[in-house]
N, C-alpha and C positions, 0 to 999 in steps of 0.2 A: 350676188357678189354685191348688190348693190347693198342689202344689209352687211355685210360683211363693211365695206368704206364707212357706213352710217357709224358702225360702233365705232372705225377705228378713228373717224371725225372727233366724236364724242369722248374717247379718251386722252387725244391728242386736246383738244379742249378743256379739256377737265383742270391736265398737267400744266397747261399754257397759261391758264386762268390761275389754280396755283403759285405757279413761279411768279407773274407779274403780281399776285396778291406781297408775297415774302421781301421780291425787292422793293413792292411798293412801302410796305412796311417799315421798312429798315430806314430806307432813304426821309420821308417824316419822320419815325422814329428819332432819328440820328440829328434830324434839324430841332424836336424838339427836346432830346438830351443836351445837346448843346446849348440850346437857349440857354434850358435850365442850368447849365453848370456855372456859364458867363455870366446871368444872373446874380447865385447865391452863392457859387463855390468858384471863382476864378483860378481860384491858386490850388484846384485839385485837377484840371486840363493841364495836360502836358504842353511846354515849350516848343519854342523853333527850332531848337538845337536838340531837341527831345526824339531817339528815331521810335523806342515804347514806348506805347501807351501806357496811360499811370492806371493805378488801382482803381479808380470810376471806369474809366475805360473801361478798361476787362471787365469790370463786373456790366457794365451793357452788350460788351460783344458776346460772352458767354451768356446775358439773359435773354438776345434776342436772337440768337442760335437756339435757345433751348427752347424758345417761341416759335422758329420756324419749323422745327423740328415735328414738335408736337402735332402744330396744326398740318406740317405733310403729312406726318405719321394716323390723325385723324380723317383726314381728306382721304389717303388711301385705304384705311380702313371700310369708310363709308363706301368709297370706287368697290373696293371685292364683294366688299358685301351684295353689291345690288348688279354685280358681274357673275360672282363666283356661287351665290349661293342658286341660281336657276340651273346654273350651266350644272354643280354637283348635283342638284336633283335631277335631271334628265338624264345626265349619266349613269347615275345608279337605278333612273327607271328602265334605263336599255340595258342595265345586266339584270335587271329581273326579268325583263323580256325576256332577254336569251333563253334565260331558266326555265321559261314559260310561263310565267304569271303576267298574263295577260290582264289582268286587274288595276294593274298599278297606275297610279297616276303621280305628274313631276310636281312642284307645289314652289313657284318662285317667292323671292321677295315682295312685298308690298308695293317699293320704292324700284323696283329694277328697272336698268334700263329697257328702251321700248323696243331692241333687238333681244334679247335675253328674254322678257318677258314673250315676245312673239315665239317664242322660239320653246320655251314648255306650252306654250298654247297649240303648236305645232306637235310637238309630242303628244298630248292627250288628245291630240286627234286624230293622229295614228292609231294611238291604242286605244281607243275606241272602236277605231273603223277594225282593227285586226280582231278584238273583243267580238266582234257585232258577227264579222265573219266567219269567225271557230265556231261561234253558237250558230249561225246560218249552217256551216259545212254538218257539225253533227245531228241539226234540224234535218236535212237534204238526206241525208245518211240512213236516216231513220226511215224517216219516210218510204223513200224509192225502197228500201228494204220493206218495211211492212206493205206497198203499193206490188213487188214481184210475189212475194210470198204466197199471195193467196194464189193467183195461176197457175204458179211452177208446182205448190203441194196438189191442186188437182187434177194436172197433167199428168203426176209422178205417182197418183193414188190410180186414176187410171189407166197409165198406163204397163202400171206394176199389177192390177187386178184383171188386164187384155193379157200379160204375159203369165199368169200363173192358172187362166184359164180361169180368171173368176166371176170376169163380163166374156160375154160373147161375143165376139165381132158386130155390130152392128153399126147402119148406116145415121143413126141416130145421134148413139155413143159419137163415133167420128167428127161429124157438124159438131158436137159439144166442145171434143177437141180443136175442131177447127179454130171454134168461137173463141178460147182461151190464146191459143198462139195469136189471133188476128190482135186480141186486147193485149198480148205482148208488145207484139210490133206498133202497134198506136203509143204503147208507151214511151215503148224506146224511143219511137220518133220524137213524142212533143219533149222527153227530156233531151234529148238532141238539140231543138228549136230554142228548149227555154236555155243551158247551155250557152251555147252558140251564142244567143241576142245577150245574155251578162258580158259574153267576153268579146262585146261587138264584130264577131267574126261572123254573122249570119247572114250570109251574101244574099242580092236578089236580082231577080233579073227583069228590071223594072222596063215598063214600056209603054205606047199607047194602045188600050184595047176597049173592043165593044164590053164592057164589066157586066151591063144588064145580063148579057147571054149565059156570062158565067155563070150569075147569081142565079138564072133560072137553072143550069145546069143542076148547080147544086141543091136547088130547092126541090126538082123531078126527084133527085136520084135519094132525098130522104121523106119525099112526099107521102110512100105509103107507110112509112114508121109514123112519120108527124100525126096523121090521118086516123094512124089505128091508136096512135093517141088520145084522140080529141083534138088535134089542132089542126086550123082551117090558115095558110098562107094567102099571106094578099100582099102583093107588088106593087109599089109605085117608084118606078126607073126613070134615071134618067138612060138615055138612050143614045149618048154622044160615048164616044173613043176619051177613054182615062186613064192619067198614069200612072201604074201598080204595074207588082207582079200576082199575075192573074194566079199560080198557081199559089200561091201566100194568101192572098185573098180568100180564096176555094178555101182554103184550108182553114184561115179566122174564121169564114162562117159557119163552115161545118161543125165547129166547135160553138158556135155563139147557139145556131138551133140544135146542136141534142144540148146544151144548156138548158135552155127553154123547155128540151122535150123532157126533163130529167126532173127539173126544178117547176116552170111555172104551170099553171092553171091551165085545163083544156079550154081553150078558146080558140081568138083572131091572133095570130102571128103578122102584128106590121113589118113587112121588110121596104123601107125607104132605102133609095139612094138618089143622091140627090149633090149639089157643086153651090158651096155657099162662102163667102167669105176669104177664097183665095185656096179652099178646100175640099176634097172630094168627103163624104161623109157619107157611111153606110151605118143605117141602125136597124135594131132587133127590138121590137115591143113585142110584149107582152100583155096578159089581162089578168098578172097577181100571181102570186099575195104579197109582190114586193120582198124587198132586199132589207133587212135587220137594219141600221143607221150605224149600227154598232160592228158591223160588218163590211160596211160600203166601199168603207174606206182600204180595206186591205183585200179586195174582192179579186183585185187580180193580180194576188201574190199567189206564187205556187201553194199547192194541196191546202187552199185554204176552200171548206164547204160549208155548202150551209146547211139549213135542213132539211130534213129526211128528204131522199130523193128517190124518184120510182125509176125501176129498171136497174139497181145497182148503184151505190153509191159514187161512181165515177171515182177516176184517179186523181182529182182535185190539180189536176197543169192546165184542164180546157181555157180557161179566162187569162191564165199566163201566158200560155201560145197566143192567143188573140195579141197580147198588149204586146209580145215581144215581139209578134209579126208588124207591127204597128208600126211601134217606134225604128226599127230596120229601115221602114218609111219617112223617118221624119216626122211622125204625128203621134196621136193620143185616142186615149183609150176613156170612155167616162161612163157613168153608172149612175142614175136620177133615175125618180120616177117617169114612170109613163103618164099618159092622161086614162089611161081604163083606168087606173091604180096599180100596175103593175111596176115593171120596169124597163127602161130603155137602155140597150147597149148602144153604144155608139163609137164605133171607127172611123176617125177623120185625120185626111193627112194631105199636105200643100199637093195642089196640082201641079207646084213645078218643083223637078227635082234636086 
């Protein structure tokens, strides 16, 4: 609404200046015309008893009127170009967007009015975001289909083999099938968390809790798998009650520890919980090999994977889930080199809700 009022003021001001300029030119021109006529051709000026202008005066009236019309036309064309060119471009762009062409961009005149130029910029920003969202949707559809295909194919093959008698019922086979089902369940939950976070609907049950105890329970749960992979968790934890959704933070920590198990070199895993600068900070640091700087900027994006992982490639959603949970807490995730030459993943969120 403010922009509309600003545009109205500009148009009204332009028209007012045009009218004032024409009137001023007419008055000043008339004084000059009659000064010259009385000086050099007084007989060509109509007398006191003549109602109609003389031929010279008719010529002046026609000439001044023609100049005013030409001036008004020039100003109107210039104003229309500054206003209509960007509007026409945006209208054409909207029509093409409605037909599915998201790569279209509007072009404004070089001297377009500020509001019209802003309209072009806003349209181009919208079209760019729509194009990016469409690309991300295609990527997500392909990535989700890829992630679901492997466990579903395995389950179908094993179950078909059991149904046809190719495989004998065996506890080991059932455990394998159960592992695939659990993988599907984790994948679906990760997708749900990331999707809710992207839509701003990831609900939290935030309350003060002994987060140190929650961290110990997660480490104890994953302890056998970590030790089997050659990792030694070392914890330095703040024992105070800290504000968070304990279940979600456990989920995020599980994702970080599983990421370290898959990608880091065996060694010490430093898990630190502290408070600093009005934030709660939970970090997980490994001993290597570190994150490629080219990947660090997008490491928390969905379906990003680093170099070869152990124990399967993973879904590529773990770190995206971590970011979604921390951002829902109003915080940030960070990835930086660790003191041991590896990587430090940090979750930080404000101590105040």
